C-alpha positions, 0 to 999 in steps of 0.5 A, a space after each residue: 500499500 504506497 504511501 499509507 506506511 503499511 507493509 503487509 506481511 507476507 511470509 514467517 520463516 523458522 527453523 529448518 526451512 519452516 514457512 508461512 507464506 500468506 497472501 491477502 485480498 486488498 480492495 479499495 471499496 466505495 464507503 457508505 457516504 461516498 469517497 473510496 477506503 482500503 479493504 484488507 482480508 486475509 485470503 490464504 494461509 499456506 504452510 509446511 512447504 516442499 523441499 524443494 519445490 518453490 511455491 508447494 506447501 502440504 497444507 494450506 487455509 482458504 478464508 472465504 467471506 461474505 458477500 457485500 450488499 447491493 448498499 455495502 454497510 461498513 462493519 468497521 472503519 479506521 484511520 491509517 495516516 489519511 486513508 481509511 481502512 474499512 471492514 466491508 464483510 465478515 468471514 463465511 469460512 475457513 477451510 483446511 486444505 492438504 495435498 499429498 504431493 505438489 503435482 496432487 490436488 488439495 483434498 478438504 481435511 476440515 470446514 468451519 462454517 460461521 453463521 451470523 445474526 444482527 446485532 440487537 443495538 448495532 443491527 451489524 452482524 454478530 458471529 453466533 455459531 461455527 460449526 466444523 464439517 468433516 474431511 471431503 473425501 469421507 462421509 463427514 463433509 456433509 455432517 455439521 458437528 458444533 463447535 460453539 455457539 454465542 449470545 449477547 446482551 443489549 442495551 436497547 429495549 423495544 428498539 430504544 437504548 435506555 438507561 438505568 441507575 447503577 446501583 449504589 453502595 453504601 460508599 457512594 460508589 457504583 456497584 459492578 459485580 458483586 461477591 459471595 463467601 462459603 462461611 464453610 472452614 476451609 480444608 486442611 493446608 488451605 488456609 492462610 
C-alpha cells in the first residue's frame, strides 16, 4: 500500500526451512456517504513447504467472506494516516486443505462454517455459531458438528437505548458486581 506506510506480512520463516506464506485480497470499496477506503482481507495461509519445489505447500487454509451487499455498510472503519481502512464483510468459512504431493490436488480436511445474526443494538452481524464439516472424501463432509455458539446482551429495549441508574453502595460508588463467600471452614492446609 504505497504511501500509506503499511506493509502486509507475506512470509514467516523459521528453523529447519519451515515457512508460512500469507496472501491477501486488497480492494478499494466505495464507502457509505461517498469516498473510497482500503479493505484488506486475509485470503490464504500456506504452510509446510516442499523441501525442493518452490511454491509447493503441503497444507493451506482458505478464508471466504460474506459478499458485500448492494448498498454496502462498513462493519468497521479506522484511519491509517490519510486512508480509511474498512472492514466490509464478515468471515463466512475457514477451509483447511492438504495435498499429498505437488502434483496432487488439494483435499479439504476440515471446513469451519461461521453464522451470524444482526446485533440487537447496532444491527451489524454478530457471530452466532461455528460448525465444522469433515474431510471432503468421507461421509463427515456433509455432517455439521457444532464447535461453539454465542449469545450477546443488549443495551436497548424495544429498539430504544435505555439507561438505568446503577446500584450505589454505602461508600458512594456504583456496584459492578458482587462477591459471596462461603461460611464453611477451609480444608486443612488451604488457609492462610
